[in-house]
C-alpha positions in Angstrom: 25.4 4.7 1.1 24.9 7.8 -0.9 27.5 9.9 -2.6 27.7 13.0 -0.3 27.9 10.9 2.8 30.6 8.7 1.4 32.7 11.6 0.3 32.4 13.3 3.7 33.4 10.0 5.4 36.4 9.7 3.0 37.5 13.2 3.9 37.4 12.4 7.6 39.1 9.0 7.2 41.9 10.8 5.2 42.5 13.0 8.2 42.5 10.1 10.6 45.0 8.3 8.4 47.3 11.3 8.3 47.2 11.7 12.1 48.0 8.0 12.5 50.9 8.3 10.0 52.3 11.4 11.8 52.2 9.5 15.1 54.1 6.6 13.6 56.7 8.9 12.1 57.2 10.7 15.4 57.9 7.4 17.2 60.5 6.6 14.6 62.2 9.9 14.9 62.2 9.6 18.7 63.9 6.3 18.6 66.4 7.4 16.0 67.3 10.6 17.9 67.7 8.8 21.2 69.7 6.0 19.7 71.9 8.5 17.9 72.6 10.6 21.1 73.3 7.4 23.0 75.7 6.2 20.4 77.3 9.7 20.2 77.7 9.7 24.0 80.0 6.7 23.9 82.5 8.7 21.8 82.6 11.9 23.9 83.8 12.9 27.4 80.4 14.6 28.2 78.4 11.4 28.3 76.0 12.4 31.1 75.3 15.8 29.6 74.6 14.3 26.2 72.3 11.6 27.5 70.5 14.2 29.6 69.9 16.3 26.5 68.2 13.3 24.9 65.3 13.6 27.4 64.2 16.9 25.7 63.3 15.3 22.3 61.7 12.4 24.0 59.4 14.7 26.0 58.6 16.9 22.9 57.8 13.8 20.8 55.7 12.5 23.6 53.6 15.7 23.7 53.3 15.8 19.9 52.4 12.1 19.7 49.7 12.7 22.3 48.4 15.6 20.3 48.0 13.5 17.2 46.3 10.7 19.1 43.9 13.3 20.6 43.2 14.7 17.1 42.7 11.2 15.8 40.1 10.4 18.5 38.2 13.6 17.8 38.0 12.8 14.1 36.8 9.2 14.9 34.0 10.8 16.9 33.2 13.1 13.9 33.3 10.0 11.6 30.7 8.2 13.9 28.5 11.3 13.9 28.6 11.6 10.0 28.0 7.9 9.7 24.7 8.1 11.5 23.5 11.2 9.6 21.0 11.2 6.8 22.2 12.1 3.3 20.3 15.5 3.4 22.1 16.5 6.7 25.6 16.2 5.2 27.3 19.6 5.3 31.0 18.5 5.1 31.7 20.1 8.5 35.1 19.1 9.8 34.9 20.9 13.2 35.6 18.6 16.0 35.2 21.1 18.9 32.0 19.5 20.1 33.7 16.3 20.9 36.4 17.7 23.1 36.3 16.5 26.7 36.1 13.3 28.7 38.0 10.6 26.9 38.6 13.0 24.1 41.0 15.3 25.9 44.7 15.9 25.3 45.5 14.9 28.9 43.9 11.5 28.5 45.7 11.0 25.2 49.0 11.9 26.9 48.6 9.1 29.5 47.0 6.5 27.1 48.4 3.0 27.4 50.0 2.9 24.0 51.7 6.3 24.3 52.9 5.6 27.9 54.4 2.2 27.0 56.4 3.5 24.1 57.7 6.8 25.5 58.2 5.6 29.1 60.3 2.7 27.7 62.6 5.2 26.0 62.8 7.2 29.3 63.6 4.0 31.3 66.3 3.1 28.8 67.9 6.5 29.1 67.8 6.4 32.9 69.3 2.9 32.8 72.2 4.2 30.6 72.7 7.2 33.0 72.8 4.9 36.0 75.2 2.6 34.2 77.5 5.5 33.4 77.4 6.9 36.9 78.3 3.6 38.6 
């Protein structure tokens, strides 16, 4: 592989790695905030209100996590395009707008299997705790 092509692929791979890292960190923050609010709810009188508030960060982190997965998928498509180019066609373009649509949409990323399993499990746990407190 030639030098310009390799550098361009390294740039795209760096973006993909940052998106994956941000997604990982969001999942960690989501679990930490939900666990903190559930633990805090045991020490207060307003248990239901506090647990209900915990739904807000879960939804926000779900949206952000989906955004990072969507961007990661777009940059993977860009990586594949650059990988198949000739050395003289390398222009270091990082625009991913041509890949938006179909599987590469935010809506599809929002309901992807990995995102759903993680964030829905948090929602189910919080609903279980709410039901437990109401009974």
